[in-house]
N, C-alpha and C positions, 0 to 999 in steps of 0.2 A: 517496756512495750505501752506504747497508746493506744487509746481505746478516744474517739472522739464524744462528746461529751449531747455528742448532737441524738447518737445511736443506743451513747451504753449508760450508765450510772454503777458508782460502786455499791456491791455490797454485802452483807458478809452472808456466808452461807457455808450450813453445820457438812460434815461431813455424812451423816443423816438423805440432806438435802442436796446435798450434788447426787448423792449414792442413786438419790430417787430418780431425777432425770433422767439417769446416767439409764436406769431402769425401767423408766419411761416411755424411751428411747428405743431397747431391746422388745418393749409388746406388739407396739409397730413394725419394726425387722421381721418379730412371726407373724405380726398379721399379713404381711407381702407377700414371707415364699409361702404359708397354706393356701391362702386364697387360688382359683381356676385365673377372676375377669385377673386381664393384662391392665384397664385401668384402673383398681381400682390396687395392686399390685404396686403398681408406679403412684401411685398419689401416696400410698401411707410409707416404702422406700425412699421419699422423698420428705415427707414426715415425719422419719427417724433421721433422715440424714439432719434437718434441722435439728428437731432433738437433744441429737444429739454435740451439735453443736453449742446448744445450750446448756446443753449438762459439763460441756471443756470451757465455756464462760467462767459459769458459776462455780468451777473450778480454781478458775483464776477473781474469784470473787469480787464476778462483776456482770450485772444484768442487762439486759436488751429492753432497750424501749421502743413501745408498740408505733411504732412514725413508718410511712412510705421508702421503703426500703431496707428499710431492717434482715430481711433475708438475705439482699445482697451482702449485706457489710456480717451478720453471722458469719456465714459461705467464705467470706476474706479471713474474716482473724481464723476461721479453721487453719486456712493455707497454711498465715501465719505462721502461728503459734505450730504446727506441722510442718514446715516449714517444705513444704511441695505441690509446686504451681500445678499440676493438676486440675486439684482439686476448686483449684479460681474455671480453670477450665469445662473442667464436670461439672461444679454445680449449677456453676451455669445454664447449662444446653441444660441442665436440668431444672429449673428455676425458668428458664425461658415455654420448656415444652409445659409446664404447670400453668404458666400468666399465659398461654398458647391457648390454654384450656377450662382456664378463669375466662377469659375477658373476646379471647374473637370464634370462642364461637364448637370447643371443644378442639381435637389432639388426636388419631390417634397413636397409641401404642405399641410398636411391634414383640417378639419376641424374644428376637433378638436386644432389644432395647432395652426390655425390663432385664432382663438378665448377663445385663453392659450395670447395669441403676447397680443393680444387685451385689452384686459383685463388687464395687468401684466404693459402696459402701457401709458393705462389712467390712472392708479393707482401715476407709477411716476410723468402725464403733473399731478396730484395738489397736490402733494405736493413740486415738483418745481411750480406751479401758488401760491402753501402760503408761494407760501420765497422771491421772488420775487413781490407782489405788497402784503403783509405784509403792 
C-alpha cells in the first residue's frame, strides 16, 4: 500500500504504542456513549473514528502528518485498508458535519444521526481491532 509523503511518514511503533493508540480511541467511544448531549456524542464519536484510524495506521508503521486535509486522508486509508467504500461515504459525511460545526456557525445533530454514526464507528472499531490484535 502506498502512502503519500505529503500526509504520511514512516515511523516504527511498538505493540504498546499501537495498543495505547487503540485504547485512546475506545476511551472516546465510551464518552460518546455515556454523554446525553448530542453535540458531545457526535464530537466524541467522530474523534474516536479518527483516533481508531491513527491506531490502524500505527499498526502499519505509518504516522499521519498534521497538515490540511489529514482527516480526509485518514478516512481514505481506513477505507482502503478495510476494503470498504462505505467508510469513505459515512466518514466524509461525519467529517463534513464536523467542519460545518467548526467553520460555518454550528450544526445540529439529531438523535437518529448520532445513533447511526455510533453504530458505524463501532463496526469500524471491530474491524480495526481484528487487524491490530490478530
